N, CA, C and O atoms as CSV, one atom per row, in Angstrom:
chain,resi,resn,atom,element,x,y,z
A,1,UNK,N,N,28.424,-30.436,11.854
A,1,UNK,CA,C,28.638,-29.694,10.708
A,1,UNK,C,C,26.942,-29.136,10.974
A,1,UNK,O,O,26.445,-28.019,10.825
A,2,UNK,N,N,26.314,-30.519,11.450
A,2,UNK,CA,C,24.370,-30.473,10.691
A,2,UNK,C,C,23.764,-29.124,11.425
A,2,UNK,O,O,22.835,-28.358,11.171
A,3,UNK,N,N,25.025,-29.246,12.740
A,3,UNK,CA,C,23.899,-28.169,13.978
A,3,UNK,C,C,23.640,-26.998,13.250
A,3,UNK,O,O,22.491,-26.677,12.949
A,4,UNK,N,N,24.722,-26.273,12.918
A,4,UNK,CA,C,25.310,-25.004,12.111
A,4,UNK,C,C,24.558,-24.507,10.574
A,4,UNK,O,O,24.483,-23.507,9.860
A,5,UNK,N,N,24.145,-25.731,10.612
A,5,UNK,CA,C,23.411,-25.974,8.658
A,5,UNK,C,C,21.872,-25.740,8.762
A,5,UNK,O,O,21.161,-25.105,7.983
A,6,UNK,N,N,21.393,-26.635,10.317
A,6,UNK,CA,C,19.374,-26.185,10.926
A,6,UNK,C,C,19.369,-24.975,11.247
A,6,UNK,O,O,18.523,-24.168,10.863
A,7,UNK,N,N,20.803,-24.599,12.364
A,7,UNK,CA,C,20.142,-23.211,12.996
A,7,UNK,C,C,20.186,-22.400,11.546
A,7,UNK,O,O,19.050,-22.341,11.076
A,8,UNK,N,N,21.038,-21.852,10.829
A,8,UNK,CA,C,21.010,-21.119,9.952
A,8,UNK,C,C,19.989,-21.338,8.465
A,8,UNK,O,O,19.899,-20.435,7.634
A,9,UNK,N,N,19.454,-22.328,8.351
A,9,UNK,CA,C,18.150,-22.527,7.865
A,9,UNK,C,C,16.972,-22.295,8.943
A,9,UNK,O,O,15.845,-22.028,8.527
A,10,UNK,N,N,17.156,-22.368,9.936
A,10,UNK,CA,C,15.880,-21.926,10.851
A,10,UNK,C,C,15.650,-19.980,11.146
A,10,UNK,O,O,14.582,-19.396,11.325
A,11,UNK,N,N,17.135,-19.347,11.102
A,11,UNK,CA,C,17.365,-18.349,10.614
A,11,UNK,C,C,16.549,-17.871,9.422
A,11,UNK,O,O,15.745,-16.942,9.501
A,12,UNK,N,N,16.822,-18.618,8.217
A,12,UNK,CA,C,16.179,-17.819,7.272
A,12,UNK,C,C,14.939,-17.568,7.212
A,12,UNK,O,O,14.241,-16.574,7.012
A,13,UNK,N,N,14.758,-18.864,7.462
A,13,UNK,CA,C,13.021,-19.452,7.536
A,13,UNK,C,C,12.311,-18.096,8.237
A,13,UNK,O,O,11.749,-17.230,7.567
A,14,UNK,N,N,12.451,-18.057,9.906
A,14,UNK,CA,C,12.425,-17.686,10.787
A,14,UNK,C,C,12.441,-15.085,10.758
A,14,UNK,O,O,11.917,-14.167,11.388
A,15,UNK,N,N,13.194,-15.231,9.847
A,15,UNK,CA,C,13.241,-13.790,9.429
A,15,UNK,C,C,12.535,-13.038,9.160
A,15,UNK,O,O,12.590,-11.902,9.630
A,16,UNK,N,N,11.294,-13.574,7.987
A,16,UNK,CA,C,10.100,-12.481,8.715
A,16,UNK,C,C,9.093,-12.634,8.985
A,16,UNK,O,O,8.029,-12.165,8.582
A,17,UNK,N,N,9.546,-13.808,10.220
A,17,UNK,CA,C,8.273,-13.587,10.877
A,17,UNK,C,C,8.931,-13.638,12.212
A,17,UNK,O,O,8.823,-14.410,13.164
A,18,UNK,N,N,10.001,-12.051,11.873
A,18,UNK,CA,C,10.519,-11.179,13.237
A,18,UNK,C,C,9.910,-10.831,13.452
A,18,UNK,O,O,9.311,-11.077,14.499
A,19,UNK,N,N,9.466,-9.643,12.285
A,19,UNK,CA,C,9.161,-8.016,12.570
A,19,UNK,C,C,7.991,-8.327,13.457
A,19,UNK,O,O,7.017,-8.969,13.066
A,20,UNK,N,N,8.120,-7.880,14.573
A,20,UNK,CA,C,7.089,-7.386,15.181
A,20,UNK,C,C,5.842,-6.881,14.939
A,20,UNK,O,O,5.608,-5.790,14.420
A,21,UNK,N,N,4.402,-8.326,15.622
A,21,UNK,CA,C,3.033,-8.108,14.939
A,21,UNK,C,C,2.863,-6.292,14.146
A,21,UNK,O,O,2.996,-6.059,12.945
A,22,UNK,N,N,2.580,-5.357,15.121
A,22,UNK,CA,C,2.563,-3.724,15.414
A,22,UNK,C,C,2.989,-3.259,14.248
A,22,UNK,O,O,2.271,-2.604,13.494
A,23,UNK,N,N,4.335,-3.600,13.982
A,23,UNK,CA,C,4.652,-3.572,12.829
A,23,UNK,C,C,3.896,-3.302,11.355
A,23,UNK,O,O,3.573,-2.324,10.681
A,24,UNK,N,N,3.815,-4.666,11.270
A,24,UNK,CA,C,2.669,-4.984,10.177
A,24,UNK,C,C,1.657,-4.563,10.717
A,24,UNK,O,O,0.979,-4.009,9.851
A,25,UNK,N,N,1.063,-4.510,11.914
A,25,UNK,CA,C,0.282,-3.443,11.666
A,25,UNK,C,C,0.188,-1.980,11.320
A,25,UNK,O,O,-0.778,-1.232,11.174
A,26,UNK,N,N,1.209,-1.841,11.253
A,26,UNK,CA,C,1.372,-0.495,10.891
A,26,UNK,C,C,1.805,-0.387,9.389
A,26,UNK,O,O,1.313,0.629,8.897
A,27,UNK,N,N,2.556,-1.091,8.507
A,27,UNK,CA,C,2.387,-1.169,7.322
A,27,UNK,C,C,0.872,-1.795,6.596
A,27,UNK,O,O,0.630,-1.744,5.390
A,28,UNK,N,N,0.287,-2.167,7.267
A,28,UNK,CA,C,-0.445,-3.017,6.246
A,28,UNK,C,C,-2.435,-1.241,7.136
A,28,UNK,O,O,-3.577,-1.466,7.538
A,29,UNK,N,N,-1.863,-0.287,7.009
A,29,UNK,CA,C,-2.005,0.953,8.071
A,29,UNK,C,C,-2.378,1.988,6.859
A,29,UNK,O,O,-3.298,2.693,6.445
A,30,UNK,N,N,-0.357,1.397,6.434
A,30,UNK,CA,C,0.257,2.883,5.863
A,30,UNK,C,C,-0.730,2.036,4.158
A,30,UNK,O,O,-1.941,2.257,4.163
A,31,UNK,N,N,-0.355,1.451,3.295
A,31,UNK,CA,C,-1.401,0.271,2.202
A,31,UNK,C,C,-2.933,1.087,2.139
A,31,UNK,O,O,-3.661,1.798,1.446
A,32,UNK,N,N,-2.819,0.516,3.189
A,32,UNK,CA,C,-4.563,0.851,3.027
A,32,UNK,C,C,-4.700,2.069,3.067
A,32,UNK,O,O,-5.614,2.322,2.282
A,33,UNK,N,N,-4.159,3.428,3.734
A,33,UNK,CA,C,-4.383,4.206,3.494
A,33,UNK,C,C,-3.495,5.758,1.954
A,33,UNK,O,O,-3.245,6.906,1.586
A,34,UNK,N,N,-3.477,4.175,1.774
A,34,UNK,CA,C,-1.992,4.787,0.860
A,34,UNK,C,C,-0.917,5.653,0.170
A,34,UNK,O,O,-0.509,5.930,-0.958
A,35,UNK,N,N,-0.629,5.992,1.771
A,35,UNK,CA,C,-0.233,6.957,2.153
A,35,UNK,C,C,1.518,7.224,1.675
A,35,UNK,O,O,2.326,7.540,2.549
A,36,UNK,N,N,1.856,7.092,0.542
A,36,UNK,CA,C,3.313,6.268,-0.612
A,36,UNK,C,C,4.388,7.077,-0.147
A,36,UNK,O,O,5.461,6.579,-0.485
A,37,UNK,N,N,4.503,8.050,0.447
A,37,UNK,CA,C,4.924,9.064,0.384
A,37,UNK,C,C,6.153,7.822,2.299
A,37,UNK,O,O,7.351,7.596,2.128
A,38,UNK,N,N,5.794,7.578,2.994
A,38,UNK,CA,C,5.539,7.105,4.195
A,38,UNK,C,C,5.823,5.386,4.194
A,38,UNK,O,O,6.620,4.669,4.799
A,39,UNK,N,N,4.946,5.179,3.383
A,39,UNK,CA,C,5.910,3.896,2.301
A,39,UNK,C,C,6.906,3.750,2.606
A,39,UNK,O,O,7.528,3.206,3.518
A,40,UNK,N,N,7.209,4.743,1.050
A,40,UNK,CA,C,8.464,4.922,1.330
A,40,UNK,C,C,9.672,4.395,1.867
A,40,UNK,O,O,10.470,3.458,1.867
A,41,UNK,N,N,9.290,5.804,2.443
A,41,UNK,CA,C,10.410,5.909,3.711
A,41,UNK,C,C,10.487,4.552,5.100
A,41,UNK,O,O,11.523,4.361,5.737
A,42,UNK,N,N,9.523,3.958,5.280
A,42,UNK,CA,C,9.522,2.609,5.812
A,42,UNK,C,C,10.251,0.826,4.866
A,42,UNK,O,O,10.387,-0.343,5.229
A,43,UNK,N,N,10.506,1.569,3.649
A,43,UNK,CA,C,11.119,0.287,2.739
A,43,UNK,C,C,12.160,0.305,3.005
A,43,UNK,O,O,12.890,-0.630,3.334
A,44,UNK,N,N,12.500,2.001,2.837
A,44,UNK,CA,C,13.830,2.210,2.520
A,44,UNK,C,C,14.650,2.217,3.695
A,44,UNK,O,O,15.823,1.863,3.582
A,45,UNK,N,N,13.993,2.726,5.299
A,45,UNK,CA,C,14.492,1.830,6.549
A,45,UNK,C,C,14.565,1.366,6.936
A,45,UNK,O,O,15.188,1.169,7.979
A,46,UNK,N,N,13.640,0.589,6.028
A,46,UNK,CA,C,13.959,-1.157,6.172
A,46,UNK,C,C,14.779,-1.930,5.155
A,46,UNK,O,O,14.704,-3.159,5.144
A,47,UNK,N,N,15.565,-1.274,4.293
A,47,UNK,CA,C,16.888,-1.731,2.995
A,47,UNK,C,C,18.600,-1.017,3.862
A,47,UNK,O,O,19.803,-0.812,3.700
A,48,UNK,N,N,17.422,-0.913,4.815
A,48,UNK,CA,C,19.117,0.018,5.264
A,48,UNK,C,C,20.108,-1.105,6.405
A,48,UNK,O,O,21.263,-1.509,6.540
A,49,UNK,N,N,17.895,-1.317,7.452
A,49,UNK,CA,C,18.696,-2.343,8.047
A,49,UNK,C,C,19.108,-3.686,7.570
A,49,UNK,O,O,19.758,-4.449,8.285
A,50,UNK,N,N,18.706,-3.998,6.276
A,50,UNK,CA,C,19.314,-5.478,5.849
A,50,UNK,C,C,20.525,-4.970,4.661
A,50,UNK,O,O,21.116,-5.545,3.747
A,51,UNK,N,N,20.527,-3.825,5.124
A,51,UNK,CA,C,22.146,-4.501,4.736
A,51,UNK,C,C,23.205,-4.191,5.826
A,51,UNK,O,O,24.303,-4.746,5.868
A,52,UNK,N,N,22.820,-3.354,6.608
A,52,UNK,CA,C,23.566,-3.265,8.126
A,52,UNK,C,C,23.371,-5.098,8.497
A,52,UNK,O,O,24.061,-5.364,9.481
A,53,UNK,N,N,22.874,-5.932,8.134
A,53,UNK,CA,C,22.810,-6.865,8.480
A,53,UNK,C,C,23.897,-8.071,7.964
A,53,UNK,O,O,24.373,-9.009,8.603
A,54,UNK,N,N,24.107,-7.634,6.454
A,54,UNK,CA,C,24.450,-8.947,5.013
A,54,UNK,C,C,25.384,-8.261,5.701
A,54,UNK,O,O,25.981,-9.184,6.256
A,55,UNK,N,N,26.066,-6.980,6.138
A,55,UNK,CA,C,27.770,-6.342,6.542
A,55,UNK,C,C,28.252,-7.437,7.473
A,55,UNK,O,O,29.236,-8.138,7.240
A,56,UNK,N,N,27.470,-7.530,8.560
A,56,UNK,CA,C,27.805,-7.763,9.389
A,56,UNK,C,C,27.939,-9.456,9.284
A,56,UNK,O,O,28.738,-10.062,9.998
A,57,UNK,N,N,27.262,-9.982,8.533
A,57,UNK,CA,C,27.620,-11.864,7.837
A,57,UNK,C,C,28.674,-12.014,6.967
A,57,UNK,O,O,29.414,-12.968,6.728
A,58,UNK,N,N,28.601,-10.827,6.515
A,58,UNK,CA,C,30.043,-11.093,5.156
A,58,UNK,C,C,31.095,-10.657,5.975
A,58,UNK,O,O,32.169,-10.991,5.475
A,59,UNK,N,N,31.242,-9.959,7.181
A,59,UNK,CA,C,32.363,-9.825,9.060
A,59,UNK,C,C,32.610,-11.195,8.893
A,59,UNK,O,O,33.665,-11.690,8.495
A,60,UNK,N,N,31.623,-11.761,9.204
A,60,UNK,CA,C,31.601,-12.735,9.887
A,60,UNK,C,C,32.234,-13.461,9.089
A,60,UNK,O,O,33.151,-14.012,9.699
A,61,UNK,N,N,32.192,-13.908,7.390
A,61,UNK,CA,C,32.623,-15.290,6.903
A,61,UNK,C,C,34.013,-14.564,6.728
A,61,UNK,O,O,34.700,-14.936,7.680
A,62,UNK,N,N,34.604,-13.852,6.080
A,62,UNK,CA,C,36.413,-12.712,6.930
A,62,UNK,C,C,36.150,-13.435,7.336
A,62,UNK,O,O,35.586,-14.462,6.958
A,63,UNK,N,N,36.618,-12.965,8.553
A,63,UNK,CA,C,36.502,-13.414,10.332
A,63,UNK,C,C,37.788,-15.234,9.700
A,63,UNK,O,O,38.964,-15.576,9.578
A,64,UNK,N,N,36.097,-15.843,9.495
A,64,UNK,CA,C,35.715,-17.321,9.305
A,64,UNK,C,C,37.416,-17.394,7.961
A,64,UNK,O,O,38.207,-18.303,8.213
A,65,UNK,N,N,37.617,-16.867,7.266
A,65,UNK,CA,C,38.242,-16.823,5.942
A,65,UNK,C,C,40.228,-16.793,6.999
A,65,UNK,O,O,41.028,-17.720,7.125
A,66,UNK,N,N,40.293,-15.756,7.365
A,66,UNK,CA,C,40.898,-14.980,8.405
A,66,UNK,C,C,42.121,-16.332,9.622
A,66,UNK,O,O,43.271,-16.704,9.856
A,67,UNK,N,N,40.209,-16.558,10.084
A,67,UNK,CA,C,41.050,-17.271,11.540
A,67,UNK,C,C,40.428,-18.993,11.329
A,67,UNK,O,O,39.568,-19.259,12.169
A,68,UNK,N,N,40.658,-19.825,10.622
A,68,UNK,CA,C,39.935,-21.001,10.379
A,68,UNK,C,C,39.756,-21.977,11.275
A,68,UNK,O,O,38.858,-22.793,11.484
A,69,UNK,N,N,41.111,-21.655,11.915
A,69,UNK,CA,C,40.523,-22.595,13.397
A,69,UNK,C,C,40.008,-21.703,14.370
A,69,UNK,O,O,41.004,-21.085,14.746
A,70,UNK,N,N,39.469,-21.471,14.713
A,70,UNK,CA,C,38.873,-20.985,15.537
A,70,UNK,C,C,36.866,-21.342,14.876
A,70,UNK,O,O,35.880,-21.405,15.611
A,71,UNK,N,N,36.886,-21.460,13.729
A,71,UNK,CA,C,35.428,-22.278,13.245
A,71,UNK,C,C,35.843,-23.559,14.899
A,71,UNK,O,O,36.968,-23.622,15.393
A,72,UNK,N,N,34.918,-24.187,15.290
A,72,UNK,CA,C,35.138,-25.751,16.351
A,72,UNK,C,C,34.918,-27.577,15.334
A,72,UNK,O,O,35.362,-28.667,15.695
A,73,UNK,N,N,33.851,-27.158,13.689
A,73,UNK,CA,C,33.479,-27.909,12.945
A,73,UNK,C,C,34.635,-28.913,12.147
A,73,UNK,O,O,34.520,-29.686,11.195
A,74,UNK,N,N,35.671,-28.563,12.908
A,74,UNK,CA,C,37.068,-29.242,11.466
A,74,UNK,C,C,37.645,-28.325,10.319
A,74,UNK,O,O,37.279,-27.171,10.096
A,75,UNK,N,N,38.832,-29.195,9.467
A,75,UNK,CA,C,39.147,-27.957,9.028
A,75,UNK,C,C,38.431,-28.398,7.341
A,75,UNK,O,O,38.483,-27.641,6.371
A,76,UNK,N,N,37.879,-29.599,7.341
A,76,UNK,CA,C,37.219,-29.777,5.725
A,76,UNK,C,C,35.653,-29.140,5.916
A,76,UNK,O,O,34.758,-29.191,5.071
A,77,UNK,N,N,35.579,-28.530,7.256
A,77,UNK,CA,C,33.890,-28.418,6.641
A,77,UNK,C,C,34.217,-26.706,6.497
A,77,UNK,O,O,33.750,-25.925,5.667
A,78,UNK,N,N,35.392,-26.376,7.847
A,78,UNK,CA,C,35.678,-24.685,7.343
A,78,UNK,C,C,34.587,-23.489,6.459
A,78,UNK,O,O,33.884,-22.485,6.579
A,79,UNK,N,N,35.257,-24.812,5.271
A,79,UNK,CA,C,34.852,-23.262,3.939
A,79,UNK,C,C,33.622,-23.786,3.193
A,79,UNK,O,O,33.513,-23.465,2.010
A,80,UNK,N,N,32.346,-24.836,3.957
A,80,UNK,CA,C,31.041,-25.298,3.386
A,80,UNK,C,C,31.158,-24.350,4.464
A,80,UNK,O,O,31.305,-23.203,4.041
A,81,UNK,N,N,31.134,-24.499,6.285
A,81,UNK,CA,C,30.959,-23.086,7.201
A,81,UNK,C,C,30.574,-21.550,6.597
A,81,UNK,O,O,29.602,-20.908,6.994
A,82,UNK,N,N,31.457,-21.117,5.635
A,82,UNK,CA,C,32.077,-19.927,5.405
A,82,UNK,C,C,31.094,-19.228,4.211
A,82,UNK,O,O,30.744,-18.061,4.031
A,83,UNK,N,N,30.791,-20.592,3.421
A,83,UNK,CA,C,29.839,-20.851,1.838
A,83,UNK,C,C,28.535,-20.079,2.184
A,83,UNK,O,O,27.874,-19.217,1.605
A,84,UNK,N,N,28.380,-21.119,4.041
A,84,UNK,CA,C,27.102,-20.713,3.992
A,84,UNK,C,C,26.556,-19.368,4.835
A,84,UNK,O,O,25.511,-18.770,4.578
A,85,UNK,N,N,27.262,-19.117,5.630
A,85,UNK,CA,C,27.047,-17.577,5.814
A,85,UNK,C,C,27.152,-16.850,4.972
A,85,UNK,O,O,26.236,-16.033,4.879
A,86,UNK,N,N,28.486,-16.751,3.771
A,86,UNK,CA,C,28.347,-15.449,2.633
A,86,UNK,C,C,26.943,-15.815,1.883
A,86,UNK,O,O,26.513,-14.869,1.222
A,87,UNK,N,N,25.642,-17.731,1.831
A,87,UNK,CA,C,25.354,-17.007,1.348
A,87,UNK,C,C,23.527,-16.298,2.231
A,87,UNK,O,O,22.512,-15.924,1.643
A,88,UNK,N,N,23.849,-16.385,4.032
A,88,UNK,CA,C,23.106,-15.589,4.393
A,88,UNK,C,C,22.852,-14.165,3.947
A,88,UNK,O,O,21.789,-13.588,3.719
A,89,UNK,N,N,24.449,-13.636,3.864
A,89,UNK,CA,C,24.369,-12.506,3.966
A,89,UNK,C,C,23.673,-12.043,2.501
A,89,UNK,O,O,22.937,-11.057,2.470
A,90,UNK,N,N,24.004,-12.944,1.116
A,90,UNK,CA,C,24.046,-12.627,-0.090
A,90,UNK,C,C,22.235,-12.429,0.094
A,90,UNK,O,O,21.761,-11.485,-0.537
A,91,UNK,N,N,21.322,-13.231,0.872
A,91,UNK,CA,C,19.846,-13.531,1.011
A,91,UNK,C,C,19.762,-11.938,1.446
A,91,UNK,O,O,19.256,-11.055,0.753
A,92,UNK,N,N,20.451,-11.741,2.923
A,92,UNK,CA,C,19.810,-10.114,3.338
A,92,UNK,C,C,19.982,-9.504,1.938
A,92,UNK,O,O,18.984,-9.309,1.245
A,93,UNK,N,N,21.362,-9.160,1.445
A,93,UNK,CA,C,21.493,-8.123,-0.240
A,93,UNK,C,C,20.621,-8.780,-0.251
A,93,UNK,O,O,20.204,-8.770,0.907
A,94,UNK,N,N,19.814,-9.602,-1.030
A,94,UNK,CA,C,18.612,-10.015,-1.983
A,94,UNK,C,C,18.140,-9.320,-1.395
A,94,UNK,O,O,17.941,-8.444,-2.237
A,95,UNK,N,N,17.595,-8.814,-0.160
A,95,UNK,CA,C,15.961,-8.437,0.399
A,95,UNK,C,C,16.199,-6.863,0.844
A,95,UNK,O,O,15.150,-6.234,0.985
A,96,UNK,N,N,17.260,-6.228,1.053
A,96,UNK,CA,C,17.157,-5.066,0.813
A,96,UNK,C,C,17.243,-4.918,-0.492
A,96,UNK,O,O,16.033,-4.698,-0.440
A,97,UNK,N,N,17.656,-4.759,-2.363
A,97,UNK,CA,C,17.480,-4.587,-2.893
A,97,UNK,C,C,16.171,-4.656,-3.278
A,97,UNK,O,O,15.889,-4.205,-4.388
A,98,UNK,N,N,15.138,-5.220,-2.455
A,98,UNK,CA,C,13.569,-5.547,-2.988
A,98,UNK,C,C,13.064,-4.052,-2.010
A,98,UNK,O,O,12.737,-2.939,-2.422
A,99,UNK,N,N,13.154,-4.512,-0.781
A,99,UNK,CA,C,13.192,-2.942,-0.326
A,99,UNK,C,C,13.098,-2.053,-0.785
A,99,UNK,O,O,12.270,-1.142,-0.785
A,100,UNK,N,N,14.454,-2.362,-1.476
A,100,UNK,CA,C,14.782,-0.476,-2.051
A,100,UNK,C,C,13.507,-0.154,-3.636
A,100,UNK,O,O,12.755,0.721,-4.065
A,101,UNK,N,N,13.787,-0.964,-3.833
A,101,UNK,CA,C,12.801,-1.289,-5.151
A,101,UNK,C,C,10.864,-1.467,-4.787
A,101,UNK,O,O,9.945,-1.338,-5.596
A,102,UNK,N,N,10.795,-1.761,-3.451
A,102,UNK,CA,C,9.390,-1.312,-3.224
A,102,UNK,C,C,8.972,-0.182,-3.073
A,102,UNK,O,O,7.928,0.286,-3.526
A,103,UNK,N,N,10.335,0.701,-1.956
A,103,UNK,CA,C,11.049,2.308,-2.299
A,103,UNK,C,C,10.706,2.424,-3.045
A,103,UNK,O,O,9.528,2.073,-3.117
A,104,UNK,N,N,11.299,2.970,-4.231
A,104,UNK,CA,C,11.125,3.169,-5.410
A,104,UNK,C,C,10.089,3.493,-6.219
A,104,UNK,O,O,9.946,4.305,-7.134
A,105,UNK,N,N,9.199,2.463,-5.547
A,105,UNK,CA,C,7.836,2.275,-6.806
A,105,UNK,C,C,6.785,3.246,-6.351
A,105,UNK,O,O,6.022,3.824,-7.125
A,106,UNK,N,N,6.797,3.407,-4.883
A,106,UNK,CA,C,6.238,4.356,-3.761
A,106,UNK,C,C,6.714,5.508,-4.380
A,106,UNK,O,O,5.895,6.373,-4.689
A,107,UNK,N,N,8.315,5.727,-4.697
A,107,UNK,CA,C,8.619,7.632,-4.259
A,107,UNK,C,C,7.571,7.309,-5.703
A,107,UNK,O,O,6.389,7.372,-5.368
A,108,UNK,N,N,7.725,7.042,-6.936
A,108,UNK,CA,C,7.416,7.310,-8.379
A,108,UNK,C,C,5.158,7.118,-8.130
A,108,UNK,O,O,4.278,7.406,-8.941
A,109,UNK,N,N,5.056,6.636,-6.935
A,109,UNK,CA,C,3.598,6.886,-6.697
A,109,UNK,C,C,3.638,8.616,-6.112
A,109,UNK,O,O,3.253,9.346,-7.026
A,110,UNK,N,N,3.895,9.172,-5.224
A,110,UNK,CA,C,4.188,10.096,-4.960
A,110,UNK,C,C,4.151,10.722,-5.924
A,110,UNK,O,O,3.245,11.490,-5.603
A,111,UNK,N,N,4.479,11.065,-7.062
A,111,UNK,CA,C,4.954,12.006,-8.102
A,111,UNK,C,C,3.424,11.384,-8.778
A,111,UNK,O,O,2.404,12.073,-8.778
A,112,UNK,N,N,3.475,10.072,-9.300
A,112,UNK,CA,C,1.755,10.630,-10.261
A,112,UNK,C,C,1.023,10.373,-9.316
A,112,UNK,O,O,-0.113,10.226,-9.769
A,113,UNK,N,N,1.041,10.206,-8.008
A,113,UNK,CA,C,-0.478,10.000,-7.427
A,113,UNK,C,C,-1.324,9.253,-7.290
A,113,UNK,O,O,-1.594,9.056,-8.474
A,114,UNK,N,N,-2.518,8.171,-6.315
A,114,UNK,CA,C,-3.332,7.880,-6.773
A,114,UNK,C,C,-3.395,7.115,-7.506
A,114,UNK,O,O,-4.480,6.835,-8.016
């Protein structure tokens, strides 16, 4: 059980660093240029990717609910495991909403101008 907990914590903390370095350079250049249209598109794409990841984790949680015997950690900890998987899905959903909010902010800046 501890191994899974540490694995999920590791994934949650390393996710922001998993973005390729060139993407960070690209986003920085868009910010410096004030290209709100491309920034909006970037954040909408990011929100779409985060939504897909959240859905995958949610499907995994549903799988363990339907087939708890597939979890090798024991019957007492399968419920805790499902909670952890759902927490990861929720983290991805929160990040998705943040990306959508950023896209909306950049969309409003397109109309207003710099």
